[in-house]
C-alpha positions as CSV (number, residue, x, y, z in Angstrom):
1,M,-100.9,-176.1,115.2
2,L,-98.0,-174.0,116.5
3,S,-97.0,-176.8,118.9
4,T,-96.9,-179.1,115.9
5,L,-94.7,-176.7,114.0
6,K,-92.2,-176.5,116.9
7,E,-92.1,-180.3,117.3
8,T,-91.3,-180.8,113.6
9,G,-88.9,-177.9,113.3
10,C,-85.3,-178.8,112.3
11,R,-82.5,-177.3,114.3
12,G,-78.8,-177.3,113.5
13,D,-77.9,-179.6,116.4
14,G,-75.6,-181.9,114.5
15,L,-78.3,-184.5,113.7
16,F,-78.2,-183.7,110.0
17,S,-75.2,-183.7,107.7
18,A,-74.7,-182.0,104.3
19,V,-75.0,-183.9,101.1
20,R,-71.6,-185.1,99.9
21,V,-70.4,-182.9,97.0
22,T,-68.7,-184.4,94.0
23,L,-66.3,-182.0,92.5
24,Y,-66.1,-181.7,88.8
25,D,-63.2,-180.5,86.7
26,R,-65.2,-179.4,83.8
27,T,-65.7,-175.8,83.1
28,V,-69.0,-174.0,83.3
29,R,-70.8,-173.8,79.9
30,D,-73.7,-171.7,79.0
31,R,-75.6,-174.6,77.5
32,R,-75.6,-178.2,78.6
33,T,-77.8,-181.2,78.1
34,S,-80.5,-181.6,80.8
35,A,-78.7,-184.7,82.1
36,D,-75.4,-182.7,82.6
37,N,-77.3,-179.9,84.4
38,V,-78.9,-182.3,86.8
39,S,-75.5,-183.4,87.9
40,S,-74.3,-179.8,88.5
41,S,-73.0,-178.9,91.9
42,I,-74.6,-175.9,93.6
43,C,-73.5,-173.8,96.6
44,V,-76.2,-171.9,98.5
45,I,-75.0,-169.3,101.0
46,G,-77.5,-168.8,103.8
47,A,-80.3,-170.8,105.3
48,G,-82.8,-168.0,106.0
49,P,-86.1,-168.0,104.2
50,C,-84.6,-167.2,100.8
51,G,-82.0,-169.9,101.3
52,L,-84.6,-172.5,102.3
53,T,-86.8,-171.8,99.3
54,S,-83.8,-172.0,97.1
55,L,-83.0,-175.5,98.4
56,K,-86.6,-176.6,98.0
57,N,-86.7,-175.4,94.4
58,L,-83.4,-176.9,93.5
59,A,-84.4,-180.3,94.9
60,Q,-87.8,-180.2,93.1
61,A,-85.9,-179.5,89.9
62,G,-84.2,-182.8,90.3
63,L,-80.9,-181.4,91.5
64,Q,-79.2,-183.1,94.5
65,D,-75.6,-182.1,94.5
66,I,-76.2,-179.2,96.8
67,V,-74.5,-177.7,99.8
68,C,-75.9,-174.8,101.8
69,Y,-73.5,-173.0,104.2
70,E,-75.2,-171.4,107.2
71,A,-73.3,-169.4,109.8
72,G,-75.9,-170.0,112.5
73,S,-76.9,-173.2,114.3
74,Q,-80.4,-173.4,112.8
75,V,-82.5,-172.3,109.9
76,G,-84.3,-168.9,109.9
77,G,-81.6,-166.3,109.2
78,N,-82.5,-162.9,110.8
79,W,-85.7,-164.4,112.3
80,V,-83.6,-166.3,114.8
81,F,-83.6,-164.1,117.9
82,R,-80.3,-163.8,119.7
83,D,-79.5,-161.4,122.5
84,A,-75.8,-161.3,121.5
85,H,-74.4,-158.2,119.8
86,G,-73.0,-158.6,116.3
87,H,-75.7,-161.1,115.2
88,S,-78.1,-159.7,112.7
89,S,-81.5,-160.7,114.0
90,I,-84.9,-159.3,114.8
91,Y,-85.6,-157.8,118.2
92,E,-87.5,-159.4,121.0
93,T,-90.9,-157.9,120.3
94,A,-90.8,-158.1,116.4
95,H,-93.8,-159.1,114.3
96,T,-94.1,-159.2,110.6
97,I,-95.0,-155.9,108.8
98,S,-96.6,-157.8,105.9
99,S,-99.8,-159.8,106.7
100,K,-100.0,-163.5,107.0
101,M,-102.1,-163.8,103.8
102,L,-99.3,-162.3,101.8
103,S,-96.4,-163.8,103.7
104,Q,-97.0,-167.5,103.2
105,F,-95.5,-169.7,100.6
106,D,-97.9,-170.8,97.9
107,D,-97.2,-174.5,98.7
108,F,-97.0,-174.1,102.5
109,P,-99.8,-172.1,104.1
110,M,-99.4,-170.7,107.6
111,P,-101.5,-172.2,110.3
112,A,-105.0,-170.9,110.5
113,D,-104.6,-169.8,114.1
114,F,-101.7,-167.5,113.3
115,P,-102.7,-163.8,113.7
116,D,-102.7,-161.3,110.9
117,F,-99.2,-160.2,111.8
118,P,-97.3,-163.2,113.3
119,S,-94.6,-162.8,115.9
120,H,-90.9,-163.7,115.2
121,K,-91.4,-166.9,117.2
122,Q,-94.3,-168.0,115.0
123,I,-92.4,-167.1,111.9
124,L,-89.3,-169.0,113.0
125,A,-91.5,-172.0,113.8
126,Y,-93.1,-171.7,110.3
127,F,-89.6,-171.7,108.6
128,Q,-88.5,-174.7,110.7
129,A,-91.7,-176.6,109.7
130,Y,-91.1,-175.6,106.1
131,A,-87.5,-177.0,106.2
132,S,-88.8,-180.2,107.8
133,R,-91.7,-180.6,105.3
134,F,-89.3,-180.4,102.3
135,N,-86.4,-182.3,104.0
136,L,-84.0,-179.4,103.5
137,A,-81.7,-180.0,106.5
138,Q,-79.9,-182.7,104.6
139,F,-78.3,-180.0,102.4
140,I,-77.3,-177.6,105.2
141,R,-73.9,-177.3,106.9
142,F,-74.7,-175.4,110.1
143,R,-72.2,-173.2,111.9
144,S,-70.3,-172.8,108.7
145,R,-69.4,-169.3,107.7
146,V,-68.3,-168.5,104.1
147,L,-65.1,-166.6,104.2
148,Q,-64.3,-166.2,100.5
149,V,-65.7,-167.0,97.1
150,K,-63.4,-166.9,94.1
151,R,-64.3,-167.4,90.5
152,E,-61.8,-169.8,88.8
153,N,-60.5,-169.4,85.3
154,G,-63.0,-171.9,84.0
155,G,-65.9,-170.1,85.6
156,R,-66.6,-172.3,88.5
157,W,-66.7,-171.1,92.1
158,Q,-64.1,-171.9,94.7
159,V,-65.7,-171.5,98.2
160,T,-63.8,-171.3,101.4
161,A,-65.9,-171.9,104.6
162,E,-65.0,-172.1,108.2
163,S,-66.7,-174.4,110.7
164,P,-65.9,-175.8,114.2
165,E,-64.2,-178.6,112.4
166,G,-61.9,-176.2,110.6
167,E,-61.6,-174.6,107.2
168,E,-62.6,-176.3,104.0
169,I,-62.4,-175.4,100.3
170,R,-64.8,-176.7,97.7
171,T,-65.5,-176.0,94.1
172,F,-69.0,-175.6,92.7
173,D,-70.6,-175.2,89.2
174,N,-73.2,-172.7,90.4
175,L,-73.4,-170.2,93.2
176,I,-76.7,-168.9,94.8
177,V,-76.3,-166.1,97.3
178,C,-79.0,-165.8,99.9
179,S,-77.2,-163.9,102.6
180,G,-79.5,-160.9,102.6
181,H,-78.8,-157.2,102.7
182,H,-79.6,-156.3,106.4
183,W,-76.3,-157.0,108.1
184,D,-73.8,-154.2,107.2
185,P,-75.0,-151.1,109.2
186,V,-74.8,-147.6,107.9
187,V,-73.9,-145.1,110.7
188,P,-73.8,-141.5,109.6
189,E,-71.0,-139.3,110.8
190,L,-72.1,-137.3,113.9
191,S,-70.8,-133.8,114.0
192,G,-69.3,-133.0,117.3
193,D,-68.5,-135.3,120.2
194,F,-71.3,-137.2,121.9
195,S,-70.4,-138.5,125.3
196,G,-73.3,-141.0,125.7
197,T,-73.8,-144.4,124.2
198,Q,-74.3,-144.9,120.5
199,I,-75.6,-148.2,118.9
200,H,-77.1,-149.1,115.6
201,A,-80.5,-150.8,115.3
202,H,-78.5,-153.9,114.2
203,D,-77.5,-154.3,117.8
204,Y,-80.8,-153.4,119.4
205,K,-82.4,-156.5,120.9
206,C,-84.9,-155.3,123.5
207,A,-86.0,-152.2,125.4
208,E,-85.0,-153.2,128.9
209,P,-81.4,-151.9,128.8
210,F,-82.9,-148.4,128.1
211,R,-85.2,-148.3,131.1
212,D,-85.3,-144.7,132.7
213,S,-82.8,-143.4,130.0
214,R,-83.1,-140.5,127.7
215,I,-83.3,-142.1,124.2
216,L,-82.8,-140.5,120.7
217,V,-83.8,-142.8,117.8
218,V,-82.5,-141.5,114.5
219,G,-84.4,-142.6,111.3
220,G,-88.0,-142.9,110.1
221,G,-88.2,-146.4,108.7
222,N,-89.8,-149.5,110.2
223,S,-86.9,-150.3,112.6
224,A,-86.7,-146.7,113.8
225,C,-90.4,-146.4,114.6
226,D,-90.6,-149.9,116.2
227,I,-87.6,-149.1,118.5
228,A,-89.1,-145.7,119.4
229,V,-92.4,-147.3,120.3
230,E,-90.7,-150.1,122.4
231,T,-88.3,-147.8,124.3
232,S,-91.0,-145.2,125.0
233,R,-92.7,-147.8,127.3
234,L,-89.6,-147.9,129.7
235,S,-87.5,-144.8,129.0
236,R,-87.5,-141.5,130.8
237,K,-88.0,-139.9,127.4
238,T,-87.9,-141.0,123.8
239,C,-87.3,-138.7,120.9
240,I,-87.2,-139.6,117.2
241,S,-85.1,-137.6,114.8
242,M,-86.1,-137.5,111.1
243,R,-84.4,-135.5,108.4
244,R,-87.3,-135.8,106.0
245,G,-90.9,-136.8,105.9
246,Y,-92.0,-140.4,105.8
247,Y,-95.2,-142.1,104.9
248,I,-96.1,-143.8,108.2
249,I,-99.1,-146.1,107.6
250,P,-101.1,-148.1,110.1
251,K,-100.8,-151.8,109.7
252,I,-104.6,-152.1,109.8
253,I,-106.7,-149.8,107.7
254,F,-110.4,-149.9,107.1
255,G,-110.5,-153.1,109.1
256,K,-108.0,-155.0,106.9
257,P,-104.2,-155.5,106.9
258,V,-102.9,-152.6,104.9
259,D,-101.3,-154.9,102.2
260,V,-104.5,-156.7,101.7
261,A,-106.5,-153.5,101.5
262,Y,-103.9,-152.1,98.9
263,S,-104.3,-155.3,96.8
264,R,-107.9,-154.3,96.3
265,L,-106.8,-151.2,94.4
266,L,-104.6,-152.9,91.8
267,F,-107.3,-152.4,89.1
268,L,-106.8,-148.7,89.2
269,P,-104.2,-147.0,87.0
270,K,-101.1,-146.1,89.0
271,P,-101.6,-142.3,89.1
272,L,-105.2,-142.7,90.3
273,R,-104.0,-145.3,92.8
274,Q,-101.6,-142.8,94.3
275,R,-104.3,-140.2,94.7
276,V,-106.6,-142.7,96.4
277,L,-103.8,-143.8,98.7
278,G,-103.0,-140.2,99.6
279,L,-106.7,-139.4,100.2
280,G,-107.1,-142.5,102.3
281,L,-104.1,-141.7,104.5
282,R,-105.4,-138.1,104.9
283,L,-108.7,-139.4,106.1
284,A,-107.2,-142.1,108.3
285,I,-104.5,-140.1,110.1
286,G,-104.9,-136.4,109.2
287,R,-102.2,-133.9,108.5
288,W,-98.5,-134.7,109.2
289,E,-98.2,-131.3,110.9
290,K,-100.5,-132.5,113.7
291,Y,-97.9,-135.0,114.7
292,K,-95.0,-132.5,114.3
293,L,-93.7,-134.5,111.5
294,K,-92.4,-133.3,108.1
295,K,-94.6,-133.8,105.1
296,P,-93.1,-136.4,102.6
297,D,-91.6,-134.7,99.6
298,C,-92.9,-137.3,97.2
299,R,-96.2,-139.1,96.4
300,P,-97.2,-142.4,98.0
301,M,-95.3,-145.5,96.6
302,E,-92.3,-143.4,95.6
303,M,-90.5,-144.1,98.8
304,H,-90.5,-147.2,101.0
305,P,-93.4,-146.7,103.5
306,T,-93.2,-147.3,107.2
307,L,-95.8,-149.6,108.6
308,N,-96.6,-148.9,112.2
309,S,-99.9,-148.7,114.0
310,E,-98.6,-147.3,117.3
311,I,-96.1,-144.5,116.8
312,L,-98.6,-141.9,115.6
313,N,-100.8,-142.6,118.6
314,L,-97.9,-142.4,121.0
315,I,-96.8,-139.1,119.5
316,R,-100.2,-137.6,120.1
317,H,-100.1,-139.0,123.7
318,G,-96.7,-137.3,124.3
319,K,-94.8,-140.6,124.8
320,I,-92.7,-140.1,121.7
321,H,-91.3,-136.7,120.7
322,P,-90.5,-135.9,117.0
323,R,-87.4,-133.9,116.3
324,G,-85.7,-132.7,113.1
325,A,-82.3,-133.5,111.8
326,I,-79.3,-133.5,114.1
327,V,-76.8,-130.6,113.6
328,V,-74.2,-131.2,116.3
329,A,-73.5,-133.0,119.5
330,K,-71.5,-131.8,122.5
331,G,-71.2,-133.9,125.6
332,N,-74.6,-135.5,126.1
333,A,-76.4,-132.6,124.5
334,V,-77.7,-132.8,120.9
335,T,-78.7,-129.7,118.9
336,F,-81.3,-130.0,116.2
337,E,-81.9,-128.1,113.0
338,D,-84.5,-125.8,114.6
339,G,-81.9,-124.7,117.1
340,S,-83.3,-126.6,120.1
341,T,-80.9,-128.6,122.3
342,E,-81.7,-131.7,124.5
343,K,-79.7,-134.1,126.6
344,F,-79.6,-137.8,125.9
345,D,-78.0,-140.9,127.3
346,T,-78.2,-143.0,124.2
347,I,-78.5,-142.5,120.4
348,I,-79.9,-145.4,118.5
349,W,-79.1,-145.2,114.8
350,A,-81.8,-146.8,112.7
351,T,-80.2,-145.6,109.5
352,G,-80.2,-148.7,107.2
353,Y,-77.7,-151.0,105.7
354,R,-75.2,-151.2,102.9
355,T,-75.6,-153.8,100.1
356,G,-72.4,-155.8,100.1
357,F,-70.9,-159.3,99.9
358,P,-67.5,-159.3,101.6
359,F,-66.9,-163.0,100.7
360,L,-67.0,-162.0,97.0
361,G,-64.0,-159.7,97.4
362,D,-63.9,-156.9,94.9
363,M,-66.8,-158.3,92.8
364,Y,-69.7,-155.9,92.9
365,R,-68.1,-153.8,95.6
366,E,-69.5,-150.7,93.9
367,W,-73.0,-151.9,94.8
368,T,-72.5,-150.5,98.4
369,T,-73.3,-147.0,97.1
370,A,-75.2,-147.7,93.9
371,K,-78.7,-146.3,93.3
372,R,-79.6,-149.1,91.0
373,L,-78.2,-152.7,90.8
374,P,-77.4,-154.2,87.4
375,L,-79.4,-157.4,87.9
376,Y,-82.1,-158.9,85.7
377,L,-85.2,-159.6,87.9
378,K,-83.0,-158.5,90.8
379,M,-81.1,-161.8,90.6
380,M,-79.1,-162.3,87.4
381,P,-75.8,-160.4,86.8
382,V,-74.7,-160.0,83.2
383,D,-71.2,-161.2,83.7
384,S,-71.8,-164.5,85.6
385,P,-74.1,-167.0,84.0
386,N,-73.8,-169.4,87.0
387,L,-74.4,-166.8,89.7
388,Y,-77.8,-165.9,91.3
389,F,-78.8,-163.5,94.0
390,I,-82.0,-164.6,95.7
391,G,-83.9,-162.1,97.9
392,L,-81.8,-159.1,97.0
393,F,-84.7,-156.8,96.7
394,Q,-86.9,-154.6,99.0
395,P,-90.6,-155.0,98.2
396,I,-93.5,-153.0,99.6
397,G,-94.5,-156.4,101.1
398,C,-93.0,-159.7,101.9
399,I,-89.6,-160.8,100.5
400,W,-89.6,-164.6,100.8
401,T,-92.8,-165.3,98.9
402,L,-91.3,-163.5,95.9
403,A,-87.9,-165.1,96.5
404,D,-89.6,-168.4,96.0
405,Y,-90.3,-167.5,92.4
406,Q,-86.7,-166.2,91.9
407,A,-85.4,-169.5,93.3
408,R,-87.7,-171.5,90.9
409,I,-86.2,-169.6,88.0
410,A,-82.7,-170.2,89.2
411,A,-83.4,-173.9,89.7
412,L,-85.0,-174.4,86.3
413,Q,-82.1,-172.6,84.6
414,I,-79.5,-174.8,86.4
415,A,-81.5,-177.9,85.6
416,G,-81.6,-176.9,81.9
417,Q,-85.4,-176.6,81.9
418,L,-85.4,-172.8,81.5
419,K,-83.1,-170.8,79.2
420,R,-81.3,-167.8,80.5
421,P,-82.2,-164.8,78.3
422,N,-79.6,-164.1,75.5
423,N,-80.3,-160.4,75.6
424,L,-79.5,-160.0,79.3
425,P,-77.6,-156.7,79.0
426,D,-80.6,-155.1,77.3
427,L,-83.0,-156.5,79.9
428,V,-80.9,-155.2,82.8
429,K,-80.7,-151.8,81.2
430,R,-84.4,-151.7,80.7
431,E,-85.1,-152.8,84.2
432,M,-82.7,-150.2,85.7
433,N,-84.3,-147.4,83.7
434,S,-87.9,-148.5,84.3
435,P,-88.6,-148.9,88.1
436,H,-92.1,-149.8,89.1
437,W,-92.6,-146.4,90.6
438,R,-90.6,-143.2,90.6
439,F,-88.6,-144.2,93.6
440,Q,-86.4,-141.6,95.2
441,D,-82.9,-141.6,93.7
442,H,-81.0,-142.9,96.7
443,P,-79.1,-146.1,97.6
444,R,-82.0,-146.8,100.0
445,H,-84.1,-147.6,97.0
446,A,-81.5,-149.4,95.0
447,V,-83.4,-152.7,95.2
448,E,-86.9,-151.4,95.7
449,V,-89.7,-153.1,93.9
450,D,-93.5,-153.1,93.9
451,Y,-94.7,-156.4,95.3
452,H,-97.4,-157.0,92.7
453,D,-95.5,-155.7,89.7
454,F,-92.4,-157.8,90.6
455,K,-94.5,-160.9,91.1
456,A,-96.0,-160.5,87.7
457,E,-92.6,-160.2,86.1
458,L,-91.3,-163.3,87.8
459,L,-94.3,-165.3,86.9
460,S,-94.0,-164.1,83.3
461,E,-90.4,-165.4,83.2
462,L,-91.6,-168.8,84.4
463,K,-94.3,-169.0,81.7
464,S,-91.7,-170.0,79.2
465,V,-91.1,-173.3,81.0
466,T,-92.5,-176.1,78.7
467,T,-90.8,-179.2,80.1
468,H,-90.8,-181.2,83.4
469,R,-94.1,-179.7,84.6
470,S,-94.9,-183.0,86.2
471,R,-92.4,-182.1,88.9
472,G,-94.8,-179.5,90.2
473,I,-92.4,-176.6,89.9
């Protein structure tokens, strides 16, 4: 089945051209007839999984005046592995952290022979097959980077994009942003002067360059633990520095993928669910102190968990060495909060990303440091009725399956088949003040959602659709 996926995958090799866009001089109106909406022009930024599902839903809603700008040469977004620095992509050995069962689109199952946690190559082949199945390449302009988006006086969007053919400017009635939020690295200021090499996880591609080196990975999230595991196989020594405690959870627990196992607990009230999760983790892995790790300062589900089945084992085998927060660096020596000092050749900062959209200029610039984003269903801003953010959330689970529902909402609104809520400011305020869990008050959790709660909210929004069901949307 995988070979079939590869054969049918669509690459940005110049064989496909974007749909011709007809420019309209009319202004954006909050309410139009359905016929007017179907003729609306739509710009989609990004052809990763969220961009692909946006294109599919737009086309299924009967909308055809669509252009998708994709900076790369093929679909897949971050799942396109490239060894070049500066390109935001997965690393060579990456697999999904959500299971196959909960990472497949409702209308496009993954092949039966895919493992529980597919590799990045398998996921890319899956996205390529998805694009081929729904004939999405016709809408995509590959190797086209969006430089600037400006809102015109009438409310439409002027988009400036750069491609090998040069720069072009087009105007659209609607804008759908699918550029993701894992591309602008956060690198904390390091006290002192470190003489070794420093990189961000954004530029980590494989472990080979770090063979026989002394490596310090900073962070406790999924990337940090993955990189620590991979470098420990080749390095002279790998340490991992964490300022605080994290919930590090095996990807398989009680014989099931952890997200599948967790879904069996949804019938429990949330407080009881947290207690069961805490007890299950204690039974499965023991006390954090046994791993020389700090105990998390919150209950399960109140911070984004780290899913990794290897790091705890490698810590106990002496292959990875936990350390506390960094205090100061001098030369190639790093001093930690407990007063100990060690020498390193490389520091790898796995310290997250800022939420930002430079092509939007000053619009929403404050989101880079916000602890909550003012978006209804993490997609609709109050001040722009023709702007949608798809995939701008961080679930405890898979992003693109939920983005599919977001994209369906956006498509139906643009097509005039679903009304945008009139009380959007109230809904945004309620959403910001009522997170799914008591997430830690930090920009890291600005877009955090519970997978199952968020799915229920998106499906509830779609329940109000009463027309055009024959389209299968």
